[in-house]
C-alpha positions, 0 to 999 in steps of 0.5 A: 786537371792542371796536370792535363793542361801542363802535358798539352803545353809540353806536347806542343813544345815537343812537336815544335822541337820535332819539326825543327829537327826534321827541318834541320835534317832536310837542310843538312841533307840538301847541303850535302847533296847540292853542296858541291854543285853550289860550290862549283857555281860560286867558284866559276862565278868568282873566276869569271869576275876575277878574269874580268877585273884582271882584264880591266886592270890590264886595259887601264895600265895600257891607256894614257893617264891610267892609275 
């Protein structure tokens, strides 16, 4: 009877490990599939912010009393 109880605990742990492994596979697959699109989105956003900051700095240098 004790062996039966121990095997059920082991079975539950194995099921959790399999679920975690499947989730990890889906995450890895999602990153591979969407990775370039997300990277492009971040790069485009960073470029837009950089242009805004650069234009703000240039405007600040042309005004009186700038930094």
